[in-house]
Phi, psi and omega in degrees: 000314181296320179297321178297319179296317179297322178296317180297316179297318180297318178297316179299317180296319178296318178296319180295319179295319179294320179296318180296318180295319179289323180297330178296335182264354186257131175234139178233154181191186179240155176212157178199153180173213186239146177238124182253113191242137172236161179248136177255107185210139177295144179262017178302120180080004182228050182290348180265012181241140175239129183258135182231144175282149180224163180264149175216185183261143176225120179210157179166207184246152176229142181227138178220135178237119182283126173265320177218180178297330185247359185224134179214166172251127180239137177225136178242142171245110191223157176248120191232129170274118178251096193246137174214172186223144175240125176248141172276126189257006173289145190300326181270000177238021186288357176263359186263127177206162173223131178249126183253117177249109184249124181260122181244149163260127189239145177227086173278139175236123190225149165280137184241106178260120186242158179206157178126202182271193182286326183261309182258122183222146172262154184222137170252126187240140177201143180172214181223172180214156168238155182211168178220127180283103186282312183199167179211154175228137177244130180225158178148207180232153175233180184209163167216155188239147169243186179291342187238345189205156174252127181252140178245142177266175180285169178302138178229154178216112185226153179287139177285128178263114182292147177220183185291348178279344183274138170260107184275333175274140189224155177202157180181194180252149179221143178199161179167203183229161177212150176233122182244150176222120178276117176290324175204198184283355183247311189242159177193181178220163182215159171243132186234138173231107186235142179246126181252121185242111183292139170250354180238125177292140180274002177215143182288339180084179181290151188298321185249016180220125178294116188216062178291149182227104183253139176258135177236127189233132171254118185246131176243119183225156172243133184233160176231132184225160179217137174280150181299316172224160182304142177275126179274092187293329179296330182287341183279340185274000000 
């Protein structure tokens, strides 16, 4: 019985030591900012449409695990508005537009290559992401025509109803830069500029026409992070 207790205590102590060592390398935090999204889509058969990039909100959590002094693994769990707009550019339809606001939950996982001093460091980030299209809203104006006149309706804002043509799961490549500043051995803040490049179309397109629709997003965020326990910088050298 006594030997079993000693074994249990030894295992607990080893687990605690391993957790403490790993916690020293782990930082968690929050981030928030703006996401600027454009749509990449062929204009075949749609010469009367103009596509414009729009801004949305990007916020969530950030996690970083140090592998070496210059290399880490970073993963973010974020909620991103990927918004774009379509305008009808014919002279008698120049009041007609639709704005698409699509909210995604995104999980980018990136290699983090850093350089600089102990407090202020630059970072090069690159990797991939998966995402899920949570919800969408479509707003704008529509029209109908008679033999003599074009009529426009009032502004509308309606929830997007998903159907079998929608691809709700998403994936792509992500890369960018980050600048971090450690206020002390525990907390710091960062500025991030990341570009998300879709590899999966969010819509299947028309049945007899190749019509992929990719979203590309440039996100600028400011983050605040904290290490689980203080980082012993002297030990890293």
